[in-house]
C-alpha positions in Angstrom: 0.0 0.0 0.0 1.3 3.4 -0.9 2.4 5.8 1.8 1.1 9.4 1.1 2.7 11.1 4.1 4.3 14.4 3.0 2.9 14.2 -0.5 0.6 16.9 -1.9 -3.0 16.3 -3.1 -5.3 18.7 -5.0 -9.0 18.2 -4.1 -11.6 19.9 -6.1 -14.8 20.7 -4.3 -13.1 20.4 -1.0 -15.3 22.6 1.2 -18.2 20.2 1.6 -19.7 16.8 0.9 -17.5 14.1 -0.6 -14.6 16.5 -1.1 -14.6 17.5 2.6 -14.6 13.9 3.7 -11.7 13.2 1.3 -9.8 16.1 2.7 -10.1 15.1 6.4 -9.3 11.5 5.6 -6.2 12.3 3.5 -4.9 14.7 6.2 -5.2 11.9 8.8 -2.9 9.9 6.5 -0.3 12.8 6.6 -1.0 14.1 3.1 -0.6 17.9 2.5 -3.6 19.5 0.7 -4.5 22.1 -1.9 -8.2 22.7 -1.2 -10.3 24.0 -4.1 -13.6 25.7 -4.1 -15.3 28.5 -6.0 -14.3 30.9 -3.2 -11.4 31.0 -0.7 -14.0 31.8 2.0 -15.5 28.4 1.5 -12.4 26.4 2.3 -11.3 28.4 5.4 -12.9 26.0 7.8 -11.6 22.7 6.2 -8.1 24.3 5.9 -8.1 25.1 9.6 -9.3 21.5 10.4 -6.6 19.8 8.3 -3.9 22.0 9.6 -4.8 20.9 13.1 -4.2 17.3 12.0 -0.6 18.3 11.3 -0.4 18.8 7.6 0.3 21.7 5.3 -2.6 23.1 3.4 -3.8 26.1 1.4 -6.9 27.1 -0.6 -7.3 27.9 -4.2 -10.4 29.4 -5.9 -11.8 28.8 -9.4 -15.2 28.6 -11.0 -14.8 25.3 -12.9 -17.4 26.6 -15.4 -14.8 29.2 -16.6 -11.8 27.5 -18.1 -9.6 30.6 -17.8 -10.1 30.4 -14.0 -9.1 26.7 -14.0 -5.9 27.6 -15.8 -5.3 30.5 -13.4 -5.7 28.2 -10.5 -3.1 25.8 -12.0 -0.8 28.7 -12.7 -1.0 29.7 -9.0 -0.2 26.2 -7.8 2.7 26.0 -10.1 4.0 29.5 -9.0 3.9 28.3 -5.4 6.2 25.4 -6.4 3.7 22.8 -5.1 4.4 19.3 -6.6 0.9 17.8 -7.0 1.3 14.1 -6.5 -2.4 13.2 -6.1 -5.5 14.6 -7.7 -9.1 14.1 -6.6 -11.3 15.5 -9.3 -14.4 15.5 -7.1 -16.3 18.7 -7.9 -19.3 18.3 -10.2 -22.7 19.8 -10.9 -26.2 18.5 -11.7 -27.9 21.3 -13.6 -31.6 20.4 -13.3 -34.1 17.6 -13.5 -36.0 18.0 -16.7 -39.4 16.3 -16.5 -40.0 17.2 -20.1 -36.6 16.0 -21.3 -37.5 16.5 -24.9 -37.0 20.2 -24.2 -33.6 19.9 -22.5 -31.8 23.2 -23.2 -28.4 23.1 -24.8 -27.1 25.1 -21.8 -27.5 21.9 -19.6 -24.9 20.2 -21.8 -22.6 23.1 -22.1 -22.3 23.8 -18.3 -22.3 20.1 -17.4 -19.5 19.3 -19.8 -17.4 22.3 -18.8 -17.5 21.5 -15.1 -17.8 17.7 -15.1 -15.5 17.0 -18.0 -13.5 19.8 -19.6 -12.2 21.2 -16.3 -11.0 17.8 -15.4 -9.1 17.3 -18.7 -7.5 20.8 -18.2 -6.3 19.8 -14.7 -5.0 16.4 -15.9 -3.3 17.6 -19.0 -1.4 20.2 -16.9 -0.5 17.9 -14.0 -0.1 14.4 -15.3 3.0 15.1 -17.5 4.8 16.5 -14.5 3.8 13.4 -12.5 5.3 11.2 -15.2 8.5 13.3 -15.2 8.8 12.9 -11.4 7.9 9.2 -11.6 4.9 9.3 -9.3 1.2 10.3 -9.5 -2.3 9.2 -8.6 -5.4 10.6 -10.2 -8.9 9.8 -9.1 -11.8 11.0 -11.3 -15.2 11.0 -9.7 -17.9 9.5 -11.9 -21.5 8.5 -11.4 -23.6 5.4 -11.7 -26.5 7.4 -13.1 -28.4 5.6 -15.9 -31.7 5.5 -17.7 -32.5 9.1 -16.6 -32.9 11.3 -19.7 -34.2 13.9 -17.2 -30.6 14.5 -16.3 -29.1 14.1 -19.7 -26.4 16.8 -19.4 -25.0 15.4 -16.2 -25.2 11.8 -17.3 -23.6 12.5 -20.7 -20.7 14.5 -19.1 -20.0 11.6 -16.7 -20.0 9.1 -19.6 -17.5 11.3 -21.4 -15.3 11.4 -18.3 -15.4 7.6 -18.1 -14.4 7.1 -21.7 -11.7 9.7 -21.6 -10.2 8.4 -18.3 -10.0 4.8 -19.6 -8.5 5.9 -22.9 -5.9 7.9 -21.0 -5.3 4.9 -18.7 -4.1 2.9 -21.6 -1.1 5.3 -22.1 0.1 5.2 -18.5 0.9 1.5 -18.5 4.4 0.9 -17.0 4.6 4.4 -15.4 4.1 5.0 -11.7 1.2 7.3 -12.5 -2.1 5.6 -11.9 -5.5 7.0 -13.0 -8.8 5.4 -11.9 -12.5 6.2 -11.6 -14.5 6.3 -8.4 -18.2 6.5 -7.7 -19.3 7.7 -4.3 -22.8 6.3 -4.7 -25.9 8.2 -4.1 -25.2 10.2 -0.9 -27.0 12.8 1.1 -25.0 15.9 -0.1 -26.0 19.2 -1.7 -25.7 17.4 -5.0 -27.4 14.1 -4.0 -30.2 15.7 -2.1 -31.8 14.8 1.3 -33.5 11.5 0.2 -30.3 9.7 -1.0 -29.9 6.3 0.8 -26.3 6.8 1.9 -24.7 9.2 4.4 -21.7 11.0 3.0 -19.5 9.4 5.6 -19.9 6.1 3.9 -17.7 7.2 1.0 -14.6 6.6 3.3 -12.3 4.8 2.7 -13.5 3.8 -0.8 -13.5 7.3 -2.3 -9.8 7.6 -1.6 -8.5 4.1 -2.2 -7.2 4.9 -5.7 -4.6 7.2 -4.0 -3.1 4.2 -2.2 -2.7 1.7 -5.1 0.8 0.6 -5.7 0.6 -1.9 -8.6 0.9 0.6 -11.5 -2.4 -0.5 -13.0 -4.8 2.1 -14.3 -8.4 2.0 -15.5 -10.1 0.5 -12.5 -13.7 1.5 -11.5 -13.8 1.8 -7.7 -17.3 2.0 -6.2 -16.9 3.7 -2.8 -19.9 1.9 -1.2 -18.2 -1.5 -1.8 -15.5 -0.5 0.8 -17.7 1.1 3.5 -16.6 0.2 7.0 -13.3 -1.4 5.9 -9.9 -0.5 7.1 -7.8 1.3 4.5 -5.4 -1.7 4.3 -8.3 -4.1 3.6 -9.8 -1.6 1.1 -6.6 -1.5 -0.8 -6.3 -5.3 -0.8 -9.8 -5.5 -2.2 -9.2 -2.9 -4.8 -6.2 -4.9 -6.1 -8.6 -7.7 -7.0 -10.6 -5.5 -9.2 -9.6 -5.8 -12.9 -7.9 -2.8 -14.4 -9.6 -2.3 -17.7 -8.4 0.6 -19.8 -9.7 0.5 -23.4 -7.4 -1.5 -25.6 -5.7 0.5 -28.3 
């Protein structure tokens, strides 16, 4: 199992929900954190909490719907000289539930793809080559099990694009010590999931983070967080190793 103590992780959407749970858990493992939200004000509390756990941390702000802001955020991290070893691309948006899905506006697709897919590719294209150069990296892209819901077409399609892109990219990382995987937190009671979701947000631990601790250099796994609920991190990593890594074959 990989030791992340002293490494740096970027967590998007770190101020609440799954991102917040990820931040606290990673800090407990000794991982330093770059905490993203749309506003620095949003990450003040979690930054204070993780610092109290003995790690270094700072916040960065960007509206993921504006690609220039994503680039500026990455420029800021680079200017600070922070070597990002781990990325949790957690932040996402569900635009609306369109009962009359035949009238889904194009804006649903535009905003969903910019936040849920394009922002992630921008982050990965900037950070993964540097990981390859340094000989170490872990990327965990958060997807969704949503299906058969044309009422949420923009969200569902953007997550499908992320799945395909992640697995395609995984096929090119074979033999490196950079690992990219997908994770699904399941339907949780968060601002995005709503109050009627069956799972508390705490159940995402440790499964939502397990991809950061893989050490077998295999990319392309799908790691469903709810399948690891209640396990120790060590047992979760052992279970994750048994899941077939399936990047698309070139």
